[in-house]
C-alpha positions in Angstrom: 67.5 -36.1 17.3 68.0 -33.3 14.8 67.7 -33.4 11.0 69.8 -32.5 8.0 68.5 -30.3 5.2 67.1 -33.3 3.2 65.3 -34.6 6.2 63.8 -31.2 6.9 62.4 -31.1 3.4 61.0 -34.5 3.9 59.4 -33.6 7.2 57.7 -30.5 5.7 56.2 -32.5 2.9 52.6 -33.8 3.0 52.7 -37.1 4.9 56.4 -36.6 5.3 58.1 -38.6 8.1 61.8 -38.8 8.6 61.8 -42.0 10.6 60.2 -44.4 8.1 61.5 -47.6 9.7 59.3 -50.5 10.6 60.2 -50.1 14.3 59.3 -46.4 14.6 59.3 -45.0 18.1 56.7 -42.3 17.4 53.4 -42.4 15.6 51.9 -39.7 13.4 50.5 -39.0 10.0 53.2 -36.7 8.8 50.7 -33.8 8.4 51.4 -31.6 11.4 54.4 -29.5 10.1 52.9 -29.2 6.6 49.6 -28.0 8.0 51.3 -25.5 10.3 53.4 -24.2 7.4 50.2 -23.7 5.3 48.4 -21.9 8.1 51.3 -19.6 8.7 51.3 -18.7 5.0 47.6 -18.0 5.1 48.1 -15.6 8.0 51.0 -13.9 6.4 53.4 -15.3 9.0 56.5 -17.4 8.9 57.7 -20.8 10.1 61.5 -21.3 10.4 63.0 -24.7 11.0 66.6 -24.9 12.4 68.1 -28.2 13.1 71.4 -29.8 13.8 71.8 -33.6 13.4 72.6 -35.1 16.8 71.6 -31.9 18.7 68.0 -31.1 18.1 65.4 -29.1 16.1 63.8 -25.7 16.8 60.7 -24.5 14.9 59.7 -20.9 15.3 56.4 -19.6 14.1 55.8 -15.8 13.9 52.4 -14.2 13.3 52.1 -10.7 11.9 51.1 -8.2 14.6 47.7 -7.5 13.0 46.8 -11.2 13.1 47.1 -11.5 16.9 44.3 -10.3 19.2 
């Protein structure tokens, strides 16, 4: 639960996964956050990741007003 700054960088990278152990509890390709970040940039929006090791992670995406219908 939660990530430090190095783990956040890793999670945002293409195919980045913080839990790389052989006994991972969650599956995934490591593309979701990277794709979301790219889409937000294309729309002129932002994606902010705040996290505290041992507490949790919050990801906030904000679209510019003119991109929302």
